Structures are given as C-alpha cells and as structure tokens.
N, C-alpha and C positions, 0 to 999 in steps of 0.2 A: 528251439522245430520245430515248422510243422510238419505236418505229414502232405506226401502228394497222394494227389486221386489213385491213385493208382494203389500207395499202400493202406489205404483206408476200402480202397476195391478188397486186397484179401483183406484185411481182418473182414465185408462182410460177401464174402464168398465161400469165409471158411465157417463161419459163425450168422449166417440170416438173421436170427433173433437179434442180431445188431445192429442196423438199421433202424434211422431213426425214424420211427411209425410209420414204414414210406411201401413204396414196392423198386427195385431197381431200376423198372421201366421211370421212376419219379427221381434216383440217384442219380447215379448213371446222365451223365452230359456228351455235347459232342467234345470238349477241353481232353478229360476220361476216356474217350472212347479214341480219338486220338494217340492218347500215350502210351496208349495197349496198343498198338496197328504198330507205333514207331519201334515201340522195346521187344514184339514181337515178330521185328523186322532184323530190329539185334541182333538176336540172338538166333536166329536161323542164318543172317551174311556171315555171322559166327563159328557156325555147328559146320557151314556149308565152305570156310576156310580150309576148320581143322582139318574134316573129311577129302579135301583137298589133298594137301600136307600129307594124311595115311597115307591116301595113293598114291605120294609122290615115287614117299619112301621105302611103299612094298614094291613095286614097282622098279625102283632103281639097289633090287636090295637080285 
C-alpha cells in the first residue's frame, strides 16, 4: 500500500533527518499542501459539530 503525501509528511516532521537529502521546501508540493488543508478543514468541521452538539445538549438540560 502506497502512503499518501501526508503520511510521509508526518514522518518527516517528526524525524527531519528522514528527508531524502533535501529541505522541506523542496520535498513538499502543492498536492501535499492541498491535502493538508483539506484534512485540517475536516478536523475543524468535525470539532465544530461536536462543540455545537455539546452546547445544544447543555442548553437542553
């Protein structure tokens, strides 16, 4: 199974010596950046839903 750019990116962020003889600016590309933004938007959206549900439940008590 091939890892996504984000999977590889997480490894490189944690272990920067694992970069293939390069620097992050030369390793990360637009595709990986877009994937990162999409994942962040999903995380924020999910957190927003959870918070709204919690507030709604608290207001109904």
